MIGU-658388 format. One record per residue (C-alpha): residue number from 1; residue in three letters; chain; x, y, z. Coordinates in steps of 0.02 Angstrom, whole numbers, plus 50000, padded with zeros to 5 digits. Each point is the difference from the previous one (the first is absolute). Layout:
# MIGU-658388
<pt pos="NUM" code="ALA" unit="A" u="X" v="Y" w="Z"/>
...
# end
This chain:
# MIGU-658388
<pt pos="1" code="MET" unit="A" u="51017" v="50355" w="49874"/>
<pt pos="2" code="GLY" unit="A" u="50048" v="50054" w="49818"/>
<pt pos="3" code="GLY" unit="A" u="50021" v="49909" w="49842"/>
<pt pos="4" code="GLY" unit="A" u="49892" v="49929" w="49856"/>
<pt pos="5" code="SER" unit="A" u="49901" v="49875" w="50108"/>
<pt pos="6" code="ASP" unit="A" u="49947" v="50145" w="50115"/>
<pt pos="7" code="ARG" unit="A" u="49941" v="50106" w="49858"/>
<pt pos="8" code="LEU" unit="A" u="49896" v="49845" w="49934"/>
<pt pos="9" code="LEU" unit="A" u="49926" v="49988" w="50173"/>
<pt pos="10" code="LEU" unit="A" u="49962" v="50182" w="50008"/>
<pt pos="11" code="GLU" unit="A" u="49913" v="49995" w="49832"/>
<pt pos="12" code="ALA" unit="A" u="49892" v="49853" w="50071"/>
<pt pos="13" code="VAL" unit="A" u="49962" v="50110" w="50156"/>
<pt pos="14" code="ARG" unit="A" u="49958" v="50151" w="49892"/>
<pt pos="15" code="GLU" unit="A" u="49877" v="49905" w="49893"/>
<pt pos="16" code="ILE" unit="A" u="49920" v="49929" w="50158"/>
<pt pos="17" code="ALA" unit="A" u="49974" v="50174" w="50069"/>
<pt pos="18" code="GLU" unit="A" u="49937" v="50062" w="49838"/>
<pt pos="19" code="GLN" unit="A" u="49872" v="49850" w="49999"/>
<pt pos="20" code="ALA" unit="A" u="49948" v="50057" w="50179"/>
<pt pos="21" code="GLY" unit="A" u="49992" v="50184" w="49930"/>
<pt pos="22" code="ARG" unit="A" u="49875" v="49950" w="49866"/>
<pt pos="23" code="GLU" unit="A" u="49887" v="49909" w="50124"/>
<pt pos="24" code="ILE" unit="A" u="50013" v="50147" w="50111"/>
<pt pos="25" code="MET" unit="A" u="49940" v="50125" w="49867"/>
<pt pos="26" code="THR" unit="A" u="49856" v="49883" w="49960"/>
<pt pos="27" code="VAL" unit="A" u="49931" v="50030" w="50174"/>
<pt pos="28" code="TYR" unit="A" u="50059" v="50180" w="50002"/>
<pt pos="29" code="GLN" unit="A" u="49879" v="50039" w="49845"/>
<pt pos="30" code="SER" unit="A" u="49851" v="49911" w="50080"/>
<pt pos="31" code="ASP" unit="A" u="49887" v="50047" w="50152"/>
<pt pos="32" code="PHE" unit="A" u="50102" v="49915" w="50128"/>
<pt pos="33" code="ALA" unit="A" u="49961" v="49974" w="50180"/>
<pt pos="34" code="VAL" unit="A" u="50114" v="50057" w="50145"/>
<pt pos="35" code="GLU" unit="A" u="50017" v="49894" w="50163"/>
<pt pos="36" code="ARG" unit="A" u="50098" v="50030" w="50163"/>
<pt pos="37" code="LYS" unit="A" u="50133" v="49894" w="50078"/>
<pt pos="38" code="HIS" unit="A" u="50015" v="49979" w="50187"/>
<pt pos="39" code="ASP" unit="A" u="50120" v="50148" w="50003"/>
<pt pos="40" code="THR" unit="A" u="49875" v="50110" w="49912"/>
<pt pos="41" code="SER" unit="A" u="50109" v="50016" w="49845"/>
<pt pos="42" code="PRO" unit="A" u="49893" v="49970" w="49832"/>
<pt pos="43" code="VAL" unit="A" u="50001" v="49842" w="49886"/>
<pt pos="44" code="THR" unit="A" u="49920" v="49967" w="49834"/>
<pt pos="45" code="GLU" unit="A" u="49972" v="49857" w="49871"/>
<pt pos="46" code="ALA" unit="A" u="50153" v="50066" w="49911"/>
<pt pos="47" code="ASP" unit="A" u="50120" v="49968" w="50160"/>
<pt pos="48" code="MET" unit="A" u="49937" v="49831" w="50001"/>
<pt pos="49" code="VAL" unit="A" u="50004" v="49950" w="49821"/>
<pt pos="50" code="ALA" unit="A" u="50170" v="50072" w="49977"/>
<pt pos="51" code="ASN" unit="A" u="50060" v="49915" w="50151"/>
<pt pos="52" code="ARG" unit="A" u="49936" v="49826" w="49935"/>
<pt pos="53" code="LEU" unit="A" u="50081" v="50019" w="49828"/>
<pt pos="54" code="ILE" unit="A" u="50168" v="50054" w="50064"/>
<pt pos="55" code="SER" unit="A" u="50011" v="49877" w="50132"/>
<pt pos="56" code="GLU" unit="A" u="49951" v="49853" w="49880"/>
<pt pos="57" code="ARG" unit="A" u="50125" v="50066" w="49864"/>
<pt pos="58" code="LEU" unit="A" u="50141" v="50025" w="50121"/>
<pt pos="59" code="ALA" unit="A" u="49978" v="49832" w="50064"/>
<pt pos="60" code="ALA" unit="A" u="50012" v="49927" w="49829"/>
<pt pos="61" code="LEU" unit="A" u="50168" v="50079" w="49972"/>
<pt pos="62" code="ASP" unit="A" u="50071" v="49899" w="50134"/>
<pt pos="63" code="PRO" unit="A" u="49884" v="49911" w="50131"/>
<pt pos="64" code="SER" unit="A" u="50145" v="49988" w="50132"/>
<pt pos="65" code="ILE" unit="A" u="50003" v="50191" w="50020"/>
<pt pos="66" code="PRO" unit="A" u="49860" v="50064" w="50124"/>
<pt pos="67" code="VAL" unit="A" u="49887" v="50144" w="49956"/>
<pt pos="68" code="LEU" unit="A" u="49956" v="50128" w="50134"/>
<pt pos="69" code="THR" unit="A" u="49870" v="50113" w="49949"/>
<pt pos="70" code="GLU" unit="A" u="49888" v="50139" w="50091"/>
<pt pos="71" code="GLU" unit="A" u="49851" v="49911" w="49966"/>
<pt pos="72" code="THR" unit="A" u="50049" v="49823" w="50059"/>
<pt pos="73" code="ARG" unit="A" u="50018" v="49948" w="50182"/>
<pt pos="74" code="ALA" unit="A" u="50188" v="50002" w="50038"/>
<pt pos="75" code="PRO" unit="A" u="50073" v="49852" w="50058"/>
<pt pos="76" code="THR" unit="A" u="50063" v="49991" w="50184"/>
<pt pos="77" code="TRP" unit="A" u="50171" v="50084" w="50047"/>
<pt pos="78" code="ARG" unit="A" u="50063" v="49827" w="50037"/>
<pt pos="79" code="GLU" unit="A" u="49971" v="49946" w="49821"/>
<pt pos="80" code="ARG" unit="A" u="50049" v="50149" w="49928"/>
<pt pos="81" code="GLN" unit="A" u="50176" v="50000" w="50090"/>
<pt pos="82" code="GLY" unit="A" u="50047" v="49864" w="49881"/>
<pt pos="83" code="TRP" unit="A" u="49976" v="50105" w="49844"/>
<pt pos="84" code="ASP" unit="A" u="50161" v="50042" w="49911"/>
<pt pos="85" code="THR" unit="A" u="49906" v="50051" w="49842"/>
<pt pos="86" code="TYR" unit="A" u="49818" v="50042" w="49971"/>
<pt pos="87" code="TRP" unit="A" u="49889" v="50128" w="49899"/>
<pt pos="88" code="LEU" unit="A" u="49919" v="50148" w="50093"/>
<pt pos="89" code="VAL" unit="A" u="49846" v="50071" w="49915"/>
<pt pos="90" code="ASP" unit="A" u="49880" v="50136" w="50017"/>
<pt pos="91" code="PRO" unit="A" u="49872" v="49961" w="49860"/>
<pt pos="92" code="LEU" unit="A" u="49927" v="50175" w="50022"/>
<pt pos="93" code="ASP" unit="A" u="50105" v="50132" w="50075"/>
<pt pos="94" code="GLY" unit="A" u="49889" v="50156" w="50033"/>
<pt pos="95" code="THR" unit="A" u="49820" v="49936" w="50006"/>
<pt pos="96" code="ARG" unit="A" u="49950" v="50164" w="50067"/>
<pt pos="97" code="GLU" unit="A" u="50059" v="50078" w="49838"/>
<pt pos="98" code="PHE" unit="A" u="49906" v="49861" w="49907"/>
<pt pos="99" code="VAL" unit="A" u="49841" v="50040" w="50095"/>
<pt pos="100" code="LYS" unit="A" u="50022" v="50179" w="49949"/>
<pt pos="101" code="ARG" unit="A" u="50031" v="49959" w="49821"/>
<pt pos="102" code="ASN" unit="A" u="50153" v="50111" w="49986"/>
<pt pos="103" code="GLY" unit="A" u="50115" v="49870" w="49923"/>
<pt pos="104" code="GLU" unit="A" u="50132" v="50001" w="50124"/>
<pt pos="105" code="PHE" unit="A" u="50003" v="49827" w="50058"/>
<pt pos="106" code="SER" unit="A" u="50123" v="49865" w="49959"/>
<pt pos="107" code="VAL" unit="A" u="50043" v="49809" w="49983"/>
<pt pos="108" code="ASN" unit="A" u="50160" v="49965" w="50108"/>
<pt pos="109" code="ILE" unit="A" u="50095" v="49841" w="49984"/>
<pt pos="110" code="ALA" unit="A" u="50176" v="49973" w="50082"/>
<pt pos="111" code="ARG" unit="A" u="50108" v="49858" w="50013"/>
<pt pos="112" code="ILE" unit="A" u="50097" v="49991" w="50181"/>
<pt pos="113" code="GLU" unit="A" u="50152" v="49911" w="50028"/>
<pt pos="114" code="ARG" unit="A" u="50081" v="49994" w="50167"/>
<pt pos="115" code="GLY" unit="A" u="49894" v="50139" w="50054"/>
<pt pos="116" code="GLU" unit="A" u="50040" v="50121" w="49854"/>
<pt pos="117" code="PRO" unit="A" u="49895" v="50039" w="49851"/>
<pt pos="118" code="VAL" unit="A" u="50092" v="49942" w="49841"/>
<pt pos="119" code="LEU" unit="A" u="49869" v="50017" w="49871"/>
<pt pos="120" code="GLY" unit="A" u="49857" v="50122" w="49994"/>
<pt pos="121" code="VAL" unit="A" u="49852" v="50046" w="49886"/>
<pt pos="122" code="VAL" unit="A" u="49889" v="50143" w="50031"/>
<pt pos="123" code="LEU" unit="A" u="49854" v="50028" w="49870"/>
<pt pos="124" code="ALA" unit="A" u="49871" v="50128" w="49998"/>
<pt pos="125" code="PRO" unit="A" u="49882" v="49941" w="49871"/>
<pt pos="126" code="ALA" unit="A" u="49877" v="50146" w="50000"/>
<pt pos="127" code="ILE" unit="A" u="50137" v="50130" w="49959"/>
<pt pos="128" code="ASP" unit="A" u="50113" v="49884" w="49883"/>
<pt pos="129" code="ARG" unit="A" u="50149" v="50012" w="50118"/>
<pt pos="130" code="GLU" unit="A" u="50110" v="49858" w="50038"/>
<pt pos="131" code="TYR" unit="A" u="50165" v="49975" w="50090"/>
<pt pos="132" code="ALA" unit="A" u="50107" v="49849" w="50026"/>
<pt pos="133" code="ALA" unit="A" u="50174" v="49963" w="50075"/>
<pt pos="134" code="ILE" unit="A" u="50131" v="49867" w="50034"/>
<pt pos="135" code="ARG" unit="A" u="50115" v="50021" w="50136"/>
<pt pos="136" code="GLY" unit="A" u="50176" v="50029" w="49937"/>
<pt pos="137" code="ASP" unit="A" u="49930" v="50020" w="49809"/>
<pt pos="138" code="GLY" unit="A" u="49903" v="50157" w="49994"/>
<pt pos="139" code="ALA" unit="A" u="49833" v="50086" w="50007"/>
<pt pos="140" code="TRP" unit="A" u="49882" v="50036" w="49857"/>
<pt pos="141" code="CYS" unit="A" u="49846" v="50097" w="49964"/>
<pt pos="142" code="TYR" unit="A" u="49892" v="49934" w="49852"/>
<pt pos="143" code="ALA" unit="A" u="49933" v="50119" w="49863"/>
<pt pos="144" code="ASP" unit="A" u="49920" v="49947" w="49837"/>
<pt pos="145" code="GLY" unit="A" u="50056" v="49819" w="50048"/>
<pt pos="146" code="GLN" unit="A" u="50197" v="50061" w="50008"/>
<pt pos="147" code="ALA" unit="A" u="50100" v="49981" w="50151"/>
<pt pos="148" code="VAL" unit="A" u="50075" v="50166" w="50044"/>
<pt pos="149" code="PRO" unit="A" u="50142" v="49987" w="50142"/>
<pt pos="150" code="ILE" unit="A" u="49961" v="50123" w="50151"/>
<pt pos="151" code="ARG" unit="A" u="50109" v="50072" w="50127"/>
<pt pos="152" code="VAL" unit="A" u="49987" v="50114" w="50146"/>
<pt pos="153" code="ARG" unit="A" u="50036" v="50181" w="49976"/>
<pt pos="154" code="ALA" unit="A" u="50133" v="50100" w="50103"/>
<pt pos="155" code="PRO" unit="A" u="49922" v="50068" w="50153"/>
<pt pos="156" code="GLU" unit="A" u="49921" v="50173" w="49986"/>
<pt pos="157" code="TRP" unit="A" u="49959" v="50140" w="50127"/>
<pt pos="158" code="PRO" unit="A" u="49866" v="50031" w="50040"/>
<pt pos="159" code="PRO" unit="A" u="49962" v="49811" w="49958"/>
<pt pos="160" code="THR" unit="A" u="49835" v="49942" w="49916"/>
<pt pos="161" code="LEU" unit="A" u="49910" v="49893" w="50111"/>
<pt pos="162" code="ALA" unit="A" u="49881" v="49856" w="49947"/>
<pt pos="163" code="LEU" unit="A" u="49847" v="49992" w="50131"/>
<pt pos="164" code="SER" unit="A" u="49851" v="49904" w="50020"/>
<pt pos="165" code="ARG" unit="A" u="49842" v="50051" w="49920"/>
<pt pos="166" code="SER" unit="A" u="49897" v="49912" w="50133"/>
<pt pos="167" code="HIS" unit="A" u="50096" v="50015" w="50159"/>
<pt pos="168" code="SER" unit="A" u="50034" v="50189" w="50039"/>
<pt pos="169" code="SER" unit="A" u="50038" v="50054" w="50172"/>
<pt pos="170" code="VAL" unit="A" u="50067" v="50135" w="50117"/>
<pt pos="171" code="ARG" unit="A" u="50174" v="49921" w="49967"/>
<pt pos="172" code="GLU" unit="A" u="49998" v="50056" w="49825"/>
<pt pos="173" code="GLN" unit="A" u="50011" v="50182" w="50058"/>
<pt pos="174" code="HIS" unit="A" u="50156" v="49953" w="50101"/>
<pt pos="175" code="LEU" unit="A" u="50082" v="49923" w="49845"/>
<pt pos="176" code="CYS" unit="A" u="49959" v="50161" w="49901"/>
<pt pos="177" code="GLU" unit="A" u="50082" v="50094" w="50132"/>
<pt pos="178" code="THR" unit="A" u="50149" v="49895" w="50019"/>
<pt pos="179" code="PHE" unit="A" u="50029" v="49972" w="49811"/>
<pt pos="180" code="GLY" unit="A" u="49997" v="50196" w="49953"/>
<pt pos="181" code="GLN" unit="A" u="49818" v="49996" w="49935"/>
<pt pos="182" code="PRO" unit="A" u="50030" v="49873" w="49864"/>
<pt pos="183" code="GLU" unit="A" u="49900" v="49960" w="49847"/>
<pt pos="184" code="ILE" unit="A" u="49878" v="49859" w="50029"/>
<pt pos="185" code="ILE" unit="A" u="49933" v="49859" w="49882"/>
<pt pos="186" code="ARG" unit="A" u="49847" v="49915" w="50068"/>
<pt pos="187" code="CYS" unit="A" u="49990" v="49821" w="49938"/>
<pt pos="188" code="GLY" unit="A" u="49933" v="49836" w="50058"/>
<pt pos="189" code="SER" unit="A" u="50061" v="49828" w="50038"/>
<pt pos="190" code="SER" unit="A" u="50186" v="49944" w="49978"/>
<pt pos="191" code="LEU" unit="A" u="50004" v="50120" w="49847"/>
<pt pos="192" code="LYS" unit="A" u="50074" v="50128" w="50116"/>
<pt pos="193" code="THR" unit="A" u="50169" v="49899" w="50025"/>
<pt pos="194" code="CYS" unit="A" u="50000" v="49974" w="49810"/>
<pt pos="195" code="LEU" unit="A" u="49994" v="50179" w="49972"/>
<pt pos="196" code="ILE" unit="A" u="50162" v="50031" w="50098"/>
<pt pos="197" code="ALA" unit="A" u="50074" v="49847" w="49902"/>
<pt pos="198" code="GLU" unit="A" u="49965" v="50084" w="49825"/>
<pt pos="199" code="GLY" unit="A" u="50075" v="50164" w="50068"/>
<pt pos="200" code="LYS" unit="A" u="49829" v="50102" w="50018"/>
<pt pos="201" code="ALA" unit="A" u="50005" v="50014" w="50182"/>
<pt pos="202" code="ASP" unit="A" u="50133" v="50006" w="50146"/>
<pt pos="203" code="LEU" unit="A" u="49914" v="49946" w="50147"/>
<pt pos="204" code="TYR" unit="A" u="49852" v="49889" w="50069"/>
<pt pos="205" code="PRO" unit="A" u="49984" v="49996" w="50188"/>
<pt pos="206" code="ARG" unit="A" u="49885" v="49872" w="50060"/>
<pt pos="207" code="LEU" unit="A" u="49962" v="50036" w="50187"/>
<pt pos="208" code="GLY" unit="A" u="49843" v="49891" w="50009"/>
<pt pos="209" code="PRO" unit="A" u="49967" v="49806" w="49994"/>
<pt pos="210" code="THR" unit="A" u="50038" v="49896" w="49866"/>
<pt pos="211" code="SER" unit="A" u="50019" v="49809" w="49964"/>
<pt pos="212" code="GLU" unit="A" u="50159" v="49910" w="49917"/>
<pt pos="213" code="TRP" unit="A" u="49888" v="49973" w="49833"/>
<pt pos="214" code="ASP" unit="A" u="49969" v="50190" w="49980"/>
<pt pos="215" code="THR" unit="A" u="50189" v="50032" w="49982"/>
<pt pos="216" code="ALA" unit="A" u="50101" v="49848" w="49933"/>
<pt pos="217" code="ALA" unit="A" u="49973" v="50025" w="49817"/>
<pt pos="218" code="SER" unit="A" u="50026" v="50187" w="49992"/>
<pt pos="219" code="GLN" unit="A" u="50157" v="49989" w="50115"/>
<pt pos="220" code="CYS" unit="A" u="50081" v="49882" w="49885"/>
<pt pos="221" code="VAL" unit="A" u="49959" v="50123" w="49847"/>
<pt pos="222" code="LEU" unit="A" u="50069" v="50143" w="50110"/>
<pt pos="223" code="GLU" unit="A" u="50154" v="49916" w="50059"/>
<pt pos="224" code="ALA" unit="A" u="50043" v="49935" w="49832"/>
<pt pos="225" code="ALA" unit="A" u="49980" v="50181" w="49932"/>
<pt pos="226" code="GLY" unit="A" u="50131" v="50056" w="50130"/>
<pt pos="227" code="GLY" unit="A" u="49882" v="50054" w="50135"/>
<pt pos="228" code="HIS" unit="A" u="49971" v="49949" w="50183"/>
<pt pos="229" code="LEU" unit="A" u="49849" v="49943" w="50106"/>
<pt pos="230" code="THR" unit="A" u="50042" v="49999" w="50175"/>
<pt pos="231" code="ASP" unit="A" u="49917" v="50008" w="50179"/>
<pt pos="232" code="LEU" unit="A" u="50023" v="50157" w="50104"/>
<pt pos="233" code="GLN" unit="A" u="50171" v="49927" w="50067"/>
<pt pos="234" code="GLY" unit="A" u="50070" v="49998" w="49815"/>
<pt pos="235" code="ARG" unit="A" u="49989" v="49810" w="49983"/>
<pt pos="236" code="PRO" unit="A" u="49932" v="49923" w="49839"/>
<pt pos="237" code="LEU" unit="A" u="49836" v="49911" w="50026"/>
<pt pos="238" code="ARG" unit="A" u="50013" v="49812" w="50006"/>
<pt pos="239" code="TYR" unit="A" u="49869" v="49872" w="49983"/>
<pt pos="240" code="ASN" unit="A" u="49936" v="49854" w="50094"/>
<pt pos="241" code="THR" unit="A" u="50115" v="50026" w="50142"/>
<pt pos="242" code="LYS" unit="A" u="49869" v="49999" w="50145"/>
<pt pos="243" code="GLU" unit="A" u="49818" v="49931" w="50037"/>
<pt pos="244" code="SER" unit="A" u="49913" v="50169" w="49965"/>
<pt pos="245" code="LEU" unit="A" u="49983" v="50046" w="49808"/>
<pt pos="246" code="LEU" unit="A" u="49994" v="50195" w="50041"/>
<pt pos="247" code="ASN" unit="A" u="50130" v="50106" w="49941"/>
<pt pos="248" code="PRO" unit="A" u="50083" v="50133" w="50115"/>
<pt pos="249" code="MET" unit="A" u="49989" v="50175" w="49939"/>
<pt pos="250" code="PHE" unit="A" u="50102" v="50035" w="49853"/>
<pt pos="251" code="VAL" unit="A" u="50073" v="50131" w="49870"/>
<pt pos="252" code="ALA" unit="A" u="50028" v="49959" w="49827"/>
<pt pos="253" code="HIS" unit="A" u="50133" v="50128" w="49917"/>
<pt pos="254" code="ASN" unit="A" u="50132" v="50028" w="49876"/>
<pt pos="255" code="GLY" unit="A" u="50139" v="50010" w="50109"/>
<pt pos="256" code="MET" unit="A" u="49987" v="50183" w="50071"/>
<pt pos="257" code="GLU" unit="A" u="50056" v="50025" w="50176"/>
<pt pos="258" code="LEU" unit="A" u="49865" v="49970" w="50128"/>
<pt pos="259" code="ASP" unit="A" u="49984" v="50060" w="50186"/>
<pt pos="260" code="PHE" unit="A" u="49924" v="49833" w="50071"/>
<pt pos="261" code="ASP" unit="A" u="49989" v="50077" w="50167"/>
<pt pos="262" code="ARG" unit="A" u="49885" v="50135" w="49921"/>
<pt pos="263" code="LEU" unit="A" u="49897" v="49869" w="49912"/>
<pt pos="264" code="ARG" unit="A" u="49978" v="49905" w="50158"/>
<pt pos="265" code="GLU" unit="A" u="49942" v="50156" w="50090"/>
<pt pos="266" code="ILE" unit="A" u="49881" v="50036" w="49865"/>
<pt pos="267" code="ALA" unit="A" u="49933" v="49826" w="50010"/>
<pt pos="268" code="THR" unit="A" u="49951" v="50025" w="50177"/>
<pt pos="269" code="PHE" unit="A" u="49875" v="50142" w="49949"/>
# end
């Protein structure tokens, strides 16, 4: 992608994300209820309201392009195999952070073409942070309505690690030992990957389960900013390549040299 028409599409998607963000904040400021999915993860009215709005608005942009979201039953693999282009959406990434009311949740919308994220928007409405990117064109953070280009920083040692606020584990101790007692920034949702994209962190290792809608938008932002999001073999994550929608373990980083053998070892703890 890249060019004037893609910028117009990005602005349309940003507006959809912002509309969803306003709906989410209405629920956030209310006395909302929390339910549980079959996998025990939380879901709220905000997830469902944002899901409905985003799905309808994306379909209105071009009804021929499928929309796959976390909160909608996924089509069968046989049907998805025929998708060359589609939208991949997490209407409310970081529901645990939403429930805790710490503001670190986000709306994630990505356009996937031939397995690669080519357009991405990540909006954190409670903390007024927004990131967007077009593959081959650039990545931006928005401040006071202005688009500010962002770029990963040169790798530092010890690195600054972006780690989950809700998913700590014994693996963290091994990561800290491996990376020379690094500085740690704790953050929710896909914002960890975006911190690397804007040069505020060096590395985000995710050695637990995620789904494809959790990573696609922020991967686009990171890659457009000069970074990388790969599996533990060093291969970029790709989308809709198999029946399962689960991601492999991955690491987001700014180009620093990584010992993938050691990361795979830590993943076994």
